[in-house]
ZATORSE-898754 format. One line per 4 residues: number of its first residue (from 1); their letters; for each residue x, y, z of N, C-alpha, C, O. Coordinates in nm, 3 decimals. Layout:
BEGIN
NUM) A) X:Y:Z:X:Y:Z:X:Y:Z:X:Y:Z  ... $
END
This chain:
BEGIN
1) MKLL) 5.652:-16.464:10.120:5.641:-16.306:10.069:5.487:-16.304:10.013:5.417:-16.404:10.008  5.443:-16.168:9.969:5.307:-16.162:9.906:5.328:-16.035:9.756:5.364:-15.920:9.779  5.308:-16.068:9.660:5.333:-16.017:9.545:5.208:-16.021:9.429:5.189:-16.108:9.344  5.119:-15.881:9.458:5.011:-15.858:9.366:5.063:-15.856:9.176:5.139:-15.787:9.109 $
5) YICS) 4.995:-15.944:9.154:4.987:-15.992:9.013:5.017:-15.843:8.918:5.066:-15.842:8.805  4.978:-15.733:8.990:4.930:-15.625:8.908:5.091:-15.575:8.854:5.104:-15.515:8.748  5.196:-15.606:8.934:5.299:-15.561:8.900:5.405:-15.551:8.815:5.450:-15.665:8.816  5.481:-15.479:8.733:5.489:-15.541:8.582:5.617:-15.559:8.593:5.662:-15.582:8.705 $
9) SGTE) 5.682:-15.554:8.507:5.840:-15.655:8.418:5.946:-15.525:8.503:5.910:-15.408:8.498  6.015:-15.548:8.541:6.155:-15.437:8.575:6.120:-15.408:8.750:6.200:-15.377:8.838  6.020:-15.423:8.757:5.978:-15.407:8.885:6.073:-15.468:9.005:6.116:-15.583:8.994  6.101:-15.395:9.111:6.194:-15.424:9.179:6.116:-15.431:9.315:6.065:-15.340:9.381 $
13) IYTL) 6.126:-15.660:9.350:6.011:-15.652:9.473:6.055:-15.682:9.593:5.976:-15.701:9.684  6.197:-15.691:9.612:6.224:-15.754:9.742:6.415:-15.722:9.765:6.476:-15.795:9.687  6.454:-15.687:9.800:6.602:-15.662:9.848:6.665:-15.796:9.943:6.656:-15.781:10.065  6.711:-15.892:9.906:6.806:-16.008:9.961:6.891:-15.914:10.064:6.921:-15.798:10.035 $
17) NGTD) 6.924:-15.973:10.183:7.028:-15.899:10.273:7.075:-15.976:10.372:7.002:-16.009:10.465  7.198:-16.012:10.364:7.256:-16.133:10.446:7.409:-16.063:10.453:7.449:-15.978:10.373  7.488:-16.119:10.567:7.576:-16.131:10.645:7.672:-16.253:10.649:7.634:-16.362:10.691  7.820:-16.227:10.596:7.901:-16.324:10.629:7.990:-16.330:10.796:8.091:-16.259:10.798 $
21) PEGQ) 7.972:-16.378:10.879:8.044:-16.394:10.975:8.162:-16.371:10.967:8.183:-16.362:11.087  8.311:-16.343:10.895:8.439:-16.363:10.905:8.388:-16.194:10.779:8.491:-16.155:10.723  8.311:-16.142:10.755:8.362:-16.027:10.715:8.339:-16.027:10.516:8.297:-15.945:10.435  8.379:-16.127:10.509:8.345:-16.210:10.353:8.281:-16.105:10.259:8.204:-16.047:10.335 $
25) EVRY) 8.269:-16.043:10.128:8.156:-16.039:10.053:8.087:-16.147:10.029:8.128:-16.262:10.016  7.924:-16.085:10.022:7.883:-16.223:9.994:7.822:-16.188:9.832:7.847:-16.087:9.767  7.737:-16.300:9.792:7.718:-16.333:9.663:7.509:-16.368:9.651:7.453:-16.441:9.733  7.452:-16.316:9.565:7.312:-16.373:9.569:7.277:-16.444:9.462:7.305:-16.404:9.350 $
29) GLSF) 7.194:-16.587:9.487:7.136:-16.602:9.321:6.979:-16.673:9.387:6.953:-16.694:9.505  6.910:-16.694:9.291:6.792:-16.717:9.249:6.823:-16.861:9.133:6.901:-16.870:9.038  6.691:-16.997:9.214:6.695:-17.056:9.127:6.547:-17.121:9.111:6.448:-17.086:9.175  6.554:-17.234:9.002:6.384:-17.272:8.991:6.394:-17.426:8.985:6.494:-17.496:8.972 $
33) EPGA) 6.285:-17.456:8.997:6.237:-17.624:9.011:6.296:-17.579:8.833:6.319:-17.476:8.769  6.302:-17.784:8.805:6.341:-17.734:8.677:6.210:-17.774:8.628:6.128:-17.840:8.692  6.190:-17.706:8.448:6.001:-17.685:8.404:5.970:-17.601:8.468:5.850:-17.623:8.484  5.992:-17.517:8.519:5.938:-17.365:8.613:5.971:-17.273:8.531:6.076:-17.262:8.468 $
37) KEYF) 5.839:-17.177:8.534:5.941:-17.038:8.456:5.953:-16.967:8.545:5.867:-16.927:8.624  6.094:-16.939:8.537:6.124:-16.827:8.586:6.096:-16.637:8.584:6.140:-16.553:8.505  6.020:-16.622:8.686:5.970:-16.505:8.687:6.065:-16.410:8.740:6.037:-16.298:8.697  6.165:-16.410:8.814:6.205:-16.359:8.885:6.406:-16.369:8.856:6.461:-16.477:8.838 $
41) RVEP) 6.480:-16.240:8.859:6.573:-16.224:8.839:6.676:-16.144:8.924:6.660:-16.022:8.911  6.779:-16.179:9.007:6.817:-16.103:9.129:6.973:-16.057:9.096:7.054:-16.119:9.027  6.990:-15.948:9.157:7.109:-15.860:9.092:7.221:-15.979:9.249:7.187:-16.007:9.364  7.366:-16.019:9.159:7.383:-16.122:9.281:7.502:-16.030:9.379:7.565:-16.088:9.468 $
45) KSGN) 7.520:-15.889:9.350:7.570:-15.825:9.439:7.445:-15.732:9.561:7.416:-15.722:9.680  7.418:-15.695:9.461:7.283:-15.559:9.610:7.208:-15.674:9.673:7.177:-15.667:9.791  7.173:-15.797:9.589:7.070:-15.904:9.609:6.921:-15.804:9.569:6.863:-15.814:9.677  6.851:-15.738:9.502:6.807:-15.644:9.474:6.739:-15.772:9.376:6.814:-15.839:9.305 $
49) ITLV) 6.571:-15.800:9.382:6.502:-15.902:9.318:6.433:-15.872:9.198:6.335:-15.921:9.253  6.394:-15.841:9.098:6.307:-15.800:9.018:6.227:-15.880:8.952:6.258:-15.999:8.947  6.111:-15.836:8.888:6.077:-15.932:8.808:6.112:-15.933:8.631:6.185:-15.869:8.554  6.045:-16.010:8.624:6.127:-16.051:8.487:6.050:-16.015:8.406:6.085:-15.930:8.324 $
53) EQLD) 5.888:-16.083:8.402:5.820:-16.028:8.319:5.676:-16.011:8.404:5.703:-16.026:8.524  5.500:-15.978:8.381:5.460:-15.930:8.436:5.333:-16.022:8.469:5.257:-16.078:8.390  5.333:-16.021:8.594:5.208:-16.124:8.616:5.066:-16.118:8.628:5.020:-16.055:8.723  5.002:-16.161:8.562:4.861:-16.194:8.506:4.785:-16.283:8.498:4.764:-16.367:8.410 $
57) REML) 4.699:-16.246:8.683:4.647:-16.390:8.690:4.554:-16.402:8.602:4.549:-16.518:8.560  4.470:-16.325:8.551:4.320:-16.375:8.475:4.389:-16.408:8.341:4.305:-16.447:8.260  4.529:-16.405:8.285:4.542:-16.424:8.181:4.631:-16.608:8.217:4.616:-16.702:8.139  4.694:-16.617:8.312:4.723:-16.710:8.356:4.614:-16.851:8.358:4.633:-16.964:8.313 $
61) FSLP) 4.481:-16.785:8.438:4.358:-16.860:8.467:4.303:-16.891:8.312:4.239:-16.995:8.322  4.299:-16.855:8.200:4.265:-16.901:8.126:4.352:-17.027:8.040:4.296:-17.131:8.005  4.473:-17.004:8.019:4.546:-17.169:8.035:4.529:-17.277:8.088:4.522:-17.275:8.211  4.519:-17.383:8.034:4.537:-17.464:8.068:4.583:-17.579:8.198:4.607:-17.698:8.218 $
65) LKIL) 4.577:-17.480:8.248:4.694:-17.505:8.355:4.623:-17.475:8.543:4.520:-17.409:8.529  4.641:-17.496:8.650:4.648:-17.408:8.693:4.669:-17.272:8.777:4.774:-17.211:8.758  4.585:-17.228:8.858:4.579:-17.110:8.863:4.686:-17.076:8.979:4.671:-17.095:9.099  4.795:-17.022:8.915:4.937:-16.968:8.992:4.933:-16.884:9.091:4.978:-16.772:9.068 $
69) DSIE) 4.900:-16.902:9.178:4.895:-16.877:9.341:4.969:-16.841:9.422:4.951:-16.763:9.516  5.104:-16.929:9.374:5.258:-16.923:9.416:5.388:-16.980:9.358:5.393:-17.102:9.340  5.486:-16.908:9.330:5.624:-16.926:9.321:5.707:-17.013:9.378:5.682:-16.992:9.497  5.800:-17.109:9.377:5.857:-17.134:9.459:6.020:-17.104:9.363:6.058:-17.135:9.250 $
73) VLVS) 6.072:-17.040:9.464:6.182:-16.988:9.436:6.324:-17.000:9.520:6.306:-16.950:9.631  6.442:-17.042:9.507:6.546:-17.137:9.567:6.637:-17.014:9.545:6.691:-16.993:9.437  6.649:-16.939:9.646:6.725:-16.870:9.707:6.828:-16.867:9.764:6.792:-16.877:9.881  6.972:-16.856:9.764:7.140:-16.920:9.758:7.200:-16.758:9.814:7.154:-16.646:9.792 $
77) ITDG) 7.298:-16.796:9.879:7.392:-16.707:9.916:7.506:-16.751:9.999:7.510:-16.833:10.091  7.626:-16.658:9.930:7.746:-16.774:9.877:7.868:-16.624:9.971:7.823:-16.510:9.983  7.961:-16.648:10.005:8.052:-16.591:10.007:8.181:-16.676:9.974:8.282:-16.683:10.045  8.159:-16.738:9.859:8.250:-16.813:9.799:8.364:-16.930:9.789:8.444:-16.980:9.710 $
81) RSKV) 8.301:-16.942:9.962:8.328:-17.086:10.051:8.219:-17.168:10.034:8.202:-17.281:9.990  8.148:-17.079:10.082:8.026:-17.187:10.189:7.887:-17.113:10.075:7.871:-16.998:10.033  7.810:-17.231:10.055:7.647:-17.205:10.029:7.554:-17.208:10.110:7.552:-17.327:10.140  7.466:-17.153:10.175:7.266:-17.191:10.190:7.240:-17.134:10.090:7.286:-17.037:10.030 $
85) TEKV) 7.103:-17.255:10.067:7.009:-17.278:9.947:6.874:-17.240:10.017:6.883:-17.311:10.118  6.766:-17.181:10.027:6.637:-17.187:10.081:6.561:-17.182:10.014:6.559:-17.104:9.918  6.458:-17.277:10.048:6.311:-17.253:9.985:6.247:-17.179:10.016:6.204:-17.195:10.130  6.189:-17.026:9.922:6.124:-16.925:9.943:5.964:-16.980:9.888:5.936:-17.052:9.792 $
89) TVFV) 5.905:-16.936:9.957:5.746:-16.928:9.807:5.671:-16.800:9.827:5.654:-16.739:9.932  5.636:-16.776:9.730:5.602:-16.657:9.675:5.463:-16.654:9.635:5.426:-16.733:9.547  5.354:-16.548:9.705:5.254:-16.585:9.692:5.218:-16.452:9.689:5.218:-16.362:9.773  5.166:-16.464:9.498:5.100:-16.398:9.426:4.929:-16.384:9.483:4.839:-16.466:9.503 $
93) MDAN) 4.941:-16.231:9.498:4.803:-16.221:9.543:4.715:-16.142:9.419:4.782:-16.048:9.375  4.609:-16.152:9.365:4.484:-16.106:9.304:4.495:-15.941:9.275:4.459:-15.891:9.382  4.529:-15.832:9.180:4.550:-15.727:9.222:4.355:-15.737:9.128:4.329:-15.826:9.048  4.256:-15.630:9.167:4.158:-15.535:9.134:4.155:-15.470:9.009:4.109:-15.357:8.995 $
97) DERP) 4.213:-15.556:8.894:4.243:-15.476:8.745:4.125:-15.582:8.664:4.149:-15.578:8.544  4.045:-15.644:8.685:3.953:-15.641:8.602:3.786:-15.601:8.620:3.733:-15.599:8.731  3.701:-15.563:8.473:3.601:-15.460:8.491:3.475:-15.569:8.519:3.532:-15.677:8.514  3.350:-15.591:8.542:3.249:-15.627:8.534:3.195:-15.645:8.395:3.227:-15.550:8.324 $
101) VFKN) 3.130:-15.728:8.339:3.114:-15.755:8.284:2.907:-15.835:8.264:2.858:-15.946:8.284  2.876:-15.759:8.237:2.727:-15.828:8.242:2.712:-15.938:8.102:2.754:-15.948:7.987  2.647:-15.989:8.170:2.641:-16.135:8.082:2.514:-16.144:7.947:2.508:-16.182:7.830  2.414:-16.076:8.060:2.279:-16.120:7.969:2.172:-15.998:7.975:2.049:-16.000:7.976 $
105) LPSF) 2.275:-15.882:7.979:2.158:-15.720:7.939:2.081:-15.734:7.821:2.120:-15.774:7.711  1.932:-15.688:7.866:1.873:-15.697:7.679:1.912:-15.523:7.619:1.982:-15.427:7.652  1.846:-15.550:7.546:1.842:-15.437:7.439:1.684:-15.298:7.510:1.667:-15.176:7.498  1.635:-15.370:7.554:1.506:-15.379:7.624:1.455:-15.438:7.652:1.465:-15.554:7.612 $
109) LDVP) 1.314:-15.380:7.788:1.241:-15.442:7.857:1.170:-15.415:7.851:1.159:-15.293:7.839  1.021:-15.516:7.855:0.864:-15.482:7.833:0.902:-15.543:8.046:0.984:-15.621:8.094  0.788:-15.451:8.110:0.736:-15.518:8.208:0.545:-15.438:8.218:0.496:-15.327:8.241  0.487:-15.601:8.179:0.358:-15.569:8.200:0.276:-15.492:8.235:0.203:-15.524:8.141 $
113) ENSE) 0.211:-15.409:8.292:0.127:-15.311:8.321:0.139:-15.393:8.467:0.223:-15.380:8.557  0.077:-15.440:8.460:-0.043:-15.504:8.550:0.059:-15.637:8.657:0.028:-15.734:8.727  0.231:-15.546:8.604:0.279:-15.700:8.714:0.278:-15.634:8.852:0.240:-15.518:8.867  0.321:-15.714:8.958:0.290:-15.697:9.132:0.355:-15.588:9.181:0.463:-15.599:9.124 $
117) CGSS) 0.360:-15.509:9.234:0.459:-15.442:9.327:0.588:-15.530:9.367:0.524:-15.632:9.391  0.707:-15.562:9.390:0.760:-15.599:9.436:0.833:-15.715:9.370:0.941:-15.765:9.401  0.709:-15.763:9.226:0.757:-15.889:9.161:0.907:-15.887:9.108:0.984:-15.791:9.111  0.936:-16.026:9.053:1.093:-15.995:9.002:1.071:-15.974:8.826:0.968:-16.034:8.798 $
121) IYKV) 1.103:-15.940:8.761:1.078:-15.893:8.618:1.210:-15.950:8.551:1.220:-15.965:8.429  1.318:-15.984:8.645:1.468:-15.979:8.515:1.579:-16.041:8.632:1.572:-15.996:8.747  1.639:-16.104:8.612:1.715:-16.170:8.704:1.871:-16.107:8.581:1.894:-16.151:8.468  1.943:-16.008:8.648:2.100:-15.984:8.578:2.191:-16.081:8.639:2.179:-16.157:8.735 $
125) LAVD) 2.290:-16.054:8.553:2.392:-16.137:8.562:2.521:-16.101:8.540:2.553:-16.078:8.423  2.614:-16.088:8.640:2.760:-16.021:8.563:2.846:-16.067:8.645:2.829:-16.085:8.765  2.970:-16.093:8.564:3.121:-16.165:8.640:3.199:-16.064:8.651:3.191:-15.956:8.594  3.315:-16.122:8.765:3.445:-16.014:8.732:3.503:-16.104:8.758:3.451:-16.196:8.822 $
129) RDTG) 3.663:-16.106:8.708:3.731:-16.247:8.717:3.842:-16.187:8.806:3.951:-16.245:8.800  3.833:-16.076:8.891:3.963:-16.076:8.989:3.869:-16.154:9.161:3.774:-16.117:9.229  3.934:-16.234:9.164:3.956:-16.326:9.319:3.915:-16.225:9.408:3.928:-16.106:9.377  3.855:-16.269:9.542:3.837:-16.214:9.669:3.771:-16.105:9.650:3.702:-16.091:9.549 $
133) SGGS) 3.787:-15.972:9.782:3.644:-15.873:9.712:3.658:-15.778:9.588:3.552:-15.725:9.557  3.781:-15.740:9.500:3.777:-15.746:9.398:3.691:-15.857:9.346:3.580:-15.808:9.326  3.690:-15.947:9.323:3.580:-15.933:9.223:3.378:-15.961:9.284:3.274:-16.012:9.241  3.418:-15.905:9.375:3.197:-15.882:9.416:3.160:-15.757:9.330:3.225:-15.657:9.299 $
137) ITFY) 3.057:-15.788:9.307:3.004:-15.709:9.242:2.872:-15.694:9.299:2.805:-15.785:9.349  2.830:-15.537:9.285:2.696:-15.511:9.341:2.616:-15.380:9.285:2.664:-15.269:9.263  2.517:-15.411:9.272:2.450:-15.387:9.170:2.286:-15.262:9.210:2.187:-15.286:9.279  2.312:-15.174:9.155:2.183:-15.088:9.186:2.135:-14.995:9.080:2.204:-14.974:8.980 $
141) LQVL) 2.025:-14.943:9.095:1.932:-14.876:8.981:1.903:-14.748:9.012:1.838:-14.709:9.109  1.970:-14.662:8.899:1.979:-14.585:8.908:1.888:-14.493:8.807:1.924:-14.516:8.692  1.776:-14.391:8.812:1.680:-14.324:8.777:1.760:-14.238:8.671:1.861:-14.184:8.716  1.726:-14.213:8.516:1.759:-14.153:8.439:1.711:-14.042:8.418:1.752:-13.972:8.326 $
END
């Protein structure tokens, strides 16, 4: 399953769907590895899975941990007598939610009048904390 980091708390992200061969009512459950943060909750009867708190890749990136690119969840279904549990990996995709930031803009720039046409006069630096195509930056000059 893939999920965007931009999803907010309370967002329904998936609905589990299972049946019992004997026609018994089924209930769903989620559990997590010991010590893991519990980002999701399931409604036992409907199977609706909701996000407990907003995922923010850039905030998680700033922590002294590795980037959270996936979350492992143990999904279970039971009819009251038998129970089946499967490990599901939720891949968390970055959303294009960060603005590019210039790192070294001067307040003004002096260009010698004898500069050769086509010569480099300044190197602009900018960063965008998004990953993939959302983190790419395109520069252009605009005449004012």
